[in-house]
C-alpha positions in Angstrom: 105.6 97.6 87.7 107.4 100.2 85.6 110.3 102.6 86.3 108.1 105.5 87.3 106.3 103.5 90.0 109.7 102.4 91.4 111.0 105.9 91.5 107.9 107.4 93.2 107.9 104.5 95.6 111.5 105.1 96.5 110.9 108.9 96.9 107.8 108.5 99.1 109.5 105.7 101.1 112.5 107.9 101.8 110.3 110.8 102.9 108.3 108.4 105.0 111.5 107.3 106.7 112.3 110.9 107.5 108.9 111.5 109.0 109.1 108.3 111.0 112.5 109.1 112.5 111.4 112.7 113.2 108.2 111.5 114.9 110.0 108.9 117.0 112.6 111.4 118.2 110.2 114.2 119.0 107.5 111.8 120.3 104.9 113.1 117.9 102.2 110.8 116.7 101.2 112.4 113.4 104.6 112.4 111.7 105.3 108.9 113.1 102.1 107.4 111.6 102.4 109.4 108.4 105.9 108.0 108.0 104.7 104.5 108.4 101.9 105.1 105.9 104.3 106.5 103.4 106.7 103.6 103.7 103.9 101.0 103.3 102.1 102.9 100.5 104.3 101.7 97.5 103.6 98.1 98.5 99.9 98.5 98.4 99.3 100.8 95.4 100.4 99.7 91.9 98.9 102.6 89.9 101.4 105.4 89.4 99.0 108.2 89.4 97.2 107.0 92.5 100.6 106.5 94.2 101.6 110.1 93.5 98.2 111.5 94.6 98.1 109.6 97.8 101.8 110.2 98.5 101.4 114.0 98.1 98.3 113.8 100.3 100.2 111.9 103.1 103.2 114.3 102.9 100.8 117.2 103.4 99.1 115.7 106.5 101.8 116.7 109.1 101.7 120.3 108.0 97.9 120.6 108.5 97.3 118.3 111.4 99.1 119.4 114.6 98.8 117.2 117.6 
């Protein structure tokens, strides 16, 4: 694990925490699940490029999926 993986993991984990708190307070399922996925993602993916691609994809999900 290198420094860039730790940085991206911290960034996506923080964004995930924000989505999780927003989804829980507004009682919205999509941001809540996206937040959980973003917080778990750095533990499951060790490749930096894959982490960034999946992280950006998960960040974009709440903007395109409205439920």
